[in-house]
N, C-alpha and C positions, 0 to 999 in steps of 0.2 A: 565601186564608186565611180562617179563621173571624173574622167581624167582631163586635166588642162594640158593639152599637148604643147602649147606654146611655152608654158612654164616648165614642163618636163624638158623640152629641147634646150631652153636657156640654162637650166641647172646642169644637165648632163654635159653640155658643151663646156661649161666652166670646169667641171670635174675632169674632163679629158685634157684640158689645157694644163691643169695642175698635175696630172698624171695619177690621180687617185680619187676615190669618192670623197666628196667634201663632208659627208656625215661620218665616215670611218676611214681614217688614213691607211688602215691595213688592207682595204679592199680596192680593187681596180674599178673602173667604170666602163661598161655596165657591171654592177655588182651581182652577187649570187641571188639576192632578193629579186632583182629585176629579171634575171635569167630564169629563175624558178617560178616566180609568181606574176611576172609582168607588171610590177608596180615599182615606182621610183620613190623610196622613202624620203630622199632629200627634197623632192618636189612636193612633199606633204601628202603623198598618196598612201593609203592604208588598206589593209586587207578587207575584203567584203565580209559581212557578218556570216557566221557559220553556225551549224548546230553544235553547241558546246559539248553535247553528250558524245559526239564522235571524236573529240580531241582527247588523246591519251597523254596526260601530263607526264607520266613517268617515262614515256618514250622520248621526252624532250630534255632530259637531264642525265648527267653522267652518274651521279650517286643520288639515291632517293632518301628523303627524310634526313634524320640526324646522322645518317652514314656520310652525309656531305660535310660533316665537321672536320676540322683539322685534327690529326692524330694527337691524343693527349700527351704523348712523349715529346712531340715537336712543339706543342703549345707550352708545356712546362719549361722547356729549354729556353724559350724566349721570355716568358713571364718572370722566370727566376732571375733574369738579368736587369729587370726594370728597377728603378729606384723605389724605395719605400715611400708610402704615402703617410706623412706625419701630420695627421689631423686628429685631435683627441675626440672629435665627434664621430669618427669612423669606428663603429663597434665591430664590424666584420666587412672586410673588403678583399682586395686582390690576394693578400698574403694568406688569408684563411682558406681560400679556395671553396667557400661555401656556395650553396645554390644561388643565393642572392646576397646583395650587400645590405648592411644595416647601418643607418646614419641617425644619430641622436639629434632630435630637434627640441626636446624638452625632457625633463627628468623622467617622466612617465610615458613618453611617446617617441617612437623612432619611425623613420621612413625605411621601408624595405623595397629594394629596387633590383630589377633584372632585365636582361634583353636576350632574345633568342631569335635567330634567323636560319631558315634552312629550305631545301628544295622540296618539291612535291613528293609525297610517298604514296599517293593514290592518284587515280586518273581523273576523278570528278573534282572540278575546281571548287564547287560549293563545299564538298566534304573536306577537301584539303584546308580550306579556310577555317572550318570548325576544328579540325585536328590541330592546326597551327596555333589557334588561340588557346585551346586546352593545354597544349604543351607549354606555351609561354607562361600561362598562369600557374603552372605546376610548381615552379621554383618558389613562388610566394607562399603557396600552401605548404611546401616542404619546410619552410622556415617558421611556420606557425602564424603567418601574417594574414592580413585581409587585403586583397587587391582592390584598388580604387580607380585608377585611370590607366589608359593605354595609349601609346603612340605607335603607329604602324610603320614598318620598314618594308618597302616593296621594290623588288627588281623585276623588270618585265621586258620581254622582247617585243616592244610595241610596234616595231616595223614589220614583224612577221606574224603576229597573232592579233586577232581582233580584241578590242577593248572589252567586249562582253565577258571574256574570261576573267579579266581583271575585276569586273563588277562582281561576278559570282564568288571570287576569292574573298573579297572584303565583306560581301553580304553574309557569307557563311560564318566568317570570323565574328562579325558583329552579333550574330545570334547567340554564340557561346559567351561572348563578353557580356551581353545583356543578361543572360542567365546567371552569370557570376556577379551581377551588380556592378560591372565595370564600364566606365564611360570611355569611348574612343574619342580622344580630344584633338587628334592631329596625326601627323606622320610625315614621311619622306619617301619619295619614289625616284627611281633612276632606270635608265635603259640598261639592259644586260642581255647576254646571249641565252641565259637560262632564267627560268622563273625562280624567284626566292621571295619568301614571305616571312615576316616575323613581327614581334611586338616588344616594345620596351614597356614594362609594367611597373607602376609605382603603387605600393601599398603601405599600410601602417601596421605597427606591431608594438606590443608592450615589451620594453626591454627585459622585464623579468621572464616573460615567456620565451624570448629569444635565448636568454642565458640558460634557462632550464632545458632547452633542447640541444645543448652543447655538452651533455654530460653522459656519453655512453659509458657503461661500466661492466665489469666482469659479472657474468650471470644473466645479463639481458638476453631475452629472446629476440630473434630477428624475424620480422613479419613483412612479407611482400604483398602488395594489394592488387597487382595485376599480373597475369601470366606473361611469359617472355616469348620472343620470337618474331616481333614485328619486322626487324631488319632482314631476317631470313626470308620471310614470306613476301615482302615487297621486292627483294632482289630476285626471288624465284619468278615473280610476275614479269620483271624486266627481261628475263632471259627466256620467256615463253614456257615456264614450268609452274604456272600458278596453281596453288591449292585453294580451290574456291571456298570450301567450308572454313578453313583456318583463316583465310584472308578476310572473309566477311566478319568473323569474330574479332579479328585484330583491328579492323577498321572501326567497328563499333566501340571497342575499348579505347582506341586512340582519341576518339571524339568525346570521351567521357571525362568530365572534370574530376580532379583529385580532391575536390572540396569536401565530399563526404568522408573520405579517408582522413583528411586533415582534422576534421571535427572530432572523429573518433579517437585519433591520436591524442588530441588535447584533453579529451574527457578521460582517457585512460592514464594520463600522466607519463607519456613517453620520455625516454632519456635523450634520444637523438633521432634525426630523420634526414633522408636525402631522397630526391626523386631519381629514378633510373632512366637515363636517356642515352645520348650518343656514345658514352664511354662504356656502356654495358654494366651489368650487375656487379661484376668483380671489381672493376676500377672504381665505381662509385662507393662500394663497400670499403675498399681499401682507403679511400680518402677519409671516410668517416672514422675508421679505426685509427688512422694516424693522428687525428686531433686528440684522441684520448690515450695514445700510447698503448693500444690494445691489439688483440688478434681475434680471429673468429673461426668457428667450425661451421661449414655449410654442408648440408646433407643433399647429395646428388639426387636421391630418389624423391626429395621433397620439392624440387624446383618445378613450378607449374609452367607448362608450355601450351601455346595455341595448337590446335589440331593440325597435324601435318608437319609441324616444325622439325621434330626430331627425325622423321622419315627423310625429309629433305636434306638435313645435315648428314645423315648416314649415307645419302646418295652423292655426297660431295658438293652440295649446293652451299658453299661457305663464302659469304661476302668478304670483300677485302677489309671492311671495318673490323671484322673479328680478328684478323691478323694484326691490325694496328693496335687494337685494345690488348691483345695477348702480349705484344711487345712492351706495352706500357707497364702491365702488371709484372711481367717477367717472372723472376724467382719468388715473387710474393705469393704465388699460389702453389701449394703442395697438394698433389692429388694422391689418393690412396690407390694401391694396385687394383686393377679390375674396374675402375670407374669408366663408364662409357664415354668415349671421346666426344660423342654428340652432345652429351650433357655438359662437358667442359666448354665446348664451343657455344652452347646455349648461354652460359654465364658470361661470355664475352660479347654476345650479340648486341649491336647498337640498337637501342630502343628509341622509338619516336613516341612521345607522350606516354611513357611508361608509368608504372605505378610508384607508390611511395615505398621506400625501404625503411622500416621503423624499428628502432631498438627500444624495447620496453622491459622494465623489471619483470623477472619471471613470475612474481606474485601478482602481476597485473596483466599477464598475457591473456587470460580468459576475459578479463574486463574489456580489453582492446578488441578481441575477436567478436564479443557480443555487441560492442558498440558499432563495429563495422557492419555486422549482420543486420542490425536494426536500421541502418541507413542504406541497405542494399548493396554494400561494397564487399568485395572479396577480401579474405585474409588468409595467407598461406605462411605457416611457420616453417622457415627454411633453414634455421640454424640458431646459433647462440654465440655470444661473446665470451671468450675465455682468456686466461693468462697465456702469455707466450711472447714471441718476437713481435715487435711493433709493426703493425700494418700487414702482418702475414695472414693468409687465409688457408685453412686446412680444408680440403674438399673431400669429405668422407663419402663412402659409397651409400651409406644409409644411417639413420638415426641410432641404430643399435651397434654400429661399428665401434670397437674399442681399440685405441691406439695409444702410443706414448702421449699424444696430445691430450687424451682423455684424462690422464693422471694429473693434469694441471688444475688444481682446485681453485675455485673463485677466491678472490682476496676478500676475506670477511671484514677487513677493516674499512673497506670502501663503503660510503653511505648509500642507502637505497635511494630510489628515485623520488620525485616529488610531483604531486598532481598539479596541473595547471588549471583545473576547473574547480574553483572554490566551492560552488554549491554542491558538487557531487564528488568531492574528493574521497578517496578510500584510504584508511589507515595503512601504513606500510607494514609488511610482514616483519617480524623480528625473531631472533633466535630464542630458543627455549633457554630460560634462565636469565633473561635480560632483566634490567631493573624493574620493569613494569610487573613481571611475575613475582619478584621479591616482595613488592609492596602489596600486590593484589590478591595473592592466593598462596595457600600452603601446598607444597609439592606432594604428590602421591608417593607410594613406596617404590623402591627400585634403585638401580645404580645411577640412573640419570637424576633421580631425586636427591641422592646423596651429594652429587656434584652441585646440584642447584642449591642445596642447603649450605654447602661450603661457600658457594659464591655469595649467597645471601649474608652469611656471616661476614664475609670480606666487605661487602657493600656497607653493612651497618658499621663496621669498624672505620671505614673511610669517612662516613658521615659524622662520626663522633667528634666532639670538640677536642681540640688539642692545641697546638701552637696557633692554629686557625680556628676561630669559633664556628659553631654549627651553622649559623645563618650565612656566613661568608662561604663556607664549604658548599652549602646548597645552591648559592648563586653560581659558583664555579661549575657544579654538576649540571645545573639548569642550562648554562651557556653551552656546555659540551653536548648535552642532549639536543639542543636546537641545531648545533653545527652538524651532528650526525643524522638529523632528520628522521628519528625514530618516533612515530606518532604515539604508540602506546607508552613509551618512556616519557614523552613530553607530558601526557596526561598525568602520569604518576608523579612526576617531579613538580608539576604545577600545583597539584593538590598538596604535596609535601611542603612546598614553599609557602603556600597560604596558611597551612597549619602552623608554621613557624612565625607567622606574622609579617612576612615579606610583602612590601607594597608592590603594586603594579608598576610604579615608576622604577623601582629597583630591578624588577624582573626585565623590564624593557631595556634598561641599560646593560644588563647581563646579555640579553639577546642580541643587542647591537654589537657587542664584542664578537659574537659568533658571526653575525652578518658581515662585519668588516673583514673577516677571514674567508667566509664562504660565498659572499656576493649575493646576487639576485635570487638564486634558487633557495638559499637559506632564508632570505627575507620573505619570500613567497610562502615557504613552509611555515614560518613562525606566524604570519598573519592569518593564514587559513585555519591553522590548528587552534590559535588563540580565539578566533571567532566562534569555533565550535563549542568551546568550554563555557560553562555558566559564569557570569560575572561574579567577582568577589563581593561578598557582603560588606556593606559599609563603605 
């Protein structure tokens, strides 16, 4: 650029009189920018345009991508001391530690909001913009919401780098935002020594959908939608040990939206979901488990990894973020003897724009995998939720491994999941001998049949009029079936109630007793199963 020498002289003279640079009191005058590049930022001088393809963004930051985040243990220590937010409209906020906050603005509508900012994890500014936008949108998708608007947050060393880089960062991000149907409506920028980019995303969500995704339960399968290893691969590049094939695959994955995975999750009727980012798979899984008071078994040989990741870990290429995430999980992870340490570290690797970790009822696992495949998304079954210590993760060597943890049977009293896609909902699986079987068919011969006959006799005795008449008993049973969310039992008891002459108004009141106890997931179950049944005559 053309330099105004008179202006430069005037500004630098003022800086020398003050004893430091007037733009940055930490620096003397002449500053390092003047010494290295021959320009005076305080006089309005800026770097000449450069070929942005020659600029290596990852060489300009200390920690790349989501590895630049504050360690989760340090963050929790601070957040735990903050005062509670007492606003009845806050459905999910700081205390819940969810991927995004949910704020009710109407009975059937909530805002879902999130913000994420981090340093470059790739060298190409346009690609980093795409990755950053995809990562920031992921929190909304993980909650089951629809993103609507975005505000940018940009930190940039404008005195040292040309503005063309800033342009490519935002242009790349806007491509992904447009693909997601999200409008960039504004933002904020500031000078910084390192590049940092992020977005505050606002979306909308049905409160019933949000509630239904907060119910992980024993027996759920754990499905991951993207391979692991972005943190290891980007760190390896920073230290000159890049794995070209794995890095290319990771970059493509990071720039891919989790929208398709979220759509599949909703179609399948998932129980819970989180996206896997800077805290790594194990820390994000542990947070999910704590909300339901559960534990999980993860299979080491089922963890998907980008090409080259495990080799790098075995060679000692272990980023610092892995150590910070291990410290946070601590004793919450119990590994089986003989598990490869590289696979343990893989589970702690800080992911940038990682996949969704979905808990889905076992009976709906194949539905989820098929829904993912139809949309071109991956689905890796990596484990299951089991009974045990709250928030604990047992890391088994493989899916066939049997340990003491294996003996913890699922809690059969817990209700099954509920679909959130009314047009395509799938009836829940139910145990042999449930009330639907009693009403609908005669058991075949055998020991199981004898038990089923005995249970049938018990059910019929329960329904018989006594101190409580038959119609009232059926209303009680109908309410319990709605609360338990067993679709076959719902069909059977609805038919039985209609045979007894119970009106729809009476059934609705009984159902609302269940909804009052079970909340939005029960309401959603009742409405979608009622809609499938033929209307009562008359």
